[in-house]
C-alpha positions in Angstrom: 165.8 118.5 134.9 167.6 121.1 137.3 165.9 121.5 140.5 165.8 125.1 142.3 167.3 124.9 146.0 166.7 127.5 148.6 169.3 128.3 151.1 167.9 128.8 154.9 168.5 132.3 155.6 169.0 131.6 159.3 172.1 129.0 158.4 173.5 131.4 155.8 177.2 133.1 157.0 179.1 135.8 155.1 182.3 135.5 155.1 183.2 139.1 153.7 184.9 140.3 157.3 186.8 136.6 157.4 188.3 137.7 153.3 188.6 140.8 154.3 191.0 139.5 158.1 192.3 137.0 155.8 193.9 139.4 153.0 194.7 142.6 155.6 197.3 139.7 157.8 198.2 138.7 154.2 200.3 140.9 152.2 200.8 138.4 149.0 197.1 138.1 149.2 196.4 141.5 149.1 199.3 142.8 146.7 197.3 140.0 144.1 194.3 141.0 145.3 195.3 144.7 144.1 196.7 143.8 140.8 193.1 141.6 140.2 191.1 144.9 140.8 193.2 147.3 138.6 193.9 145.0 135.8 190.1 144.0 135.3 189.5 147.7 135.4 192.0 148.8 133.1 190.7 145.8 130.7 187.2 147.4 131.1 188.6 151.2 130.7 190.9 149.9 127.3 187.8 148.1 125.5 186.3 150.3 122.5 182.6 149.2 123.0 181.6 151.3 125.7 178.1 150.7 125.2 179.5 147.3 127.6 182.3 148.1 128.9 181.3 151.5 131.2 184.0 151.9 133.8 181.5 154.2 135.1 179.0 152.4 135.8 180.8 149.7 137.5 180.8 150.4 141.0 184.1 150.0 141.7 184.1 149.9 145.8 182.1 146.8 145.7 184.2 145.2 143.1 186.9 145.6 145.6 185.4 144.1 148.3 184.2 141.1 146.8 187.9 141.4 146.4 188.5 141.5 149.9 189.8 145.0 149.9 188.6 147.4 151.9 189.0 150.5 149.5 189.4 151.0 145.7 193.2 150.7 144.4 194.3 154.0 143.0 193.3 154.1 139.9 196.0 156.5 138.0 194.9 155.4 134.4 191.3 156.9 135.0 193.0 161.0 134.5 192.2 162.9 131.6 196.3 163.1 130.5 196.4 159.2 129.6 197.4 158.5 126.3 195.0 159.3 123.5 195.0 156.4 120.8 193.6 157.6 117.4 192.9 156.7 113.9 196.1 158.4 112.5 198.3 156.0 114.7 199.7 152.8 112.7 198.8 149.5 114.5 202.2 149.4 116.1 201.9 152.8 117.5 198.4 151.8 119.1 199.7 148.8 120.7 202.9 150.3 121.9 200.8 153.2 123.3 198.4 150.5 124.9 201.3 148.7 126.1 203.0 152.3 128.1 199.6 153.1 129.5 198.8 149.9 131.4 202.7 150.1 132.1 201.5 153.4 134.2 
């Protein structure tokens, strides 16, 4: 049986400022956090089931903040000129279009 524990509110600490400071000071960590943010959002963007994977419903600012970033990295794949994948394309063409889109 699981027992639920309650944390004392006066003893809980926020590590957001510490995490943001650590990432701001370390370029490698900042680069990895930005890549993680963009990679996750790209994956959500290319998923077919838009009821579940709707990029518009994700609070990008809070997501970036949870990774220790001060702001959301620029998302170039969200614009209207992105590559459209149609049902008339072969599987190989669809795959190469997705790979091209992810590399942009």
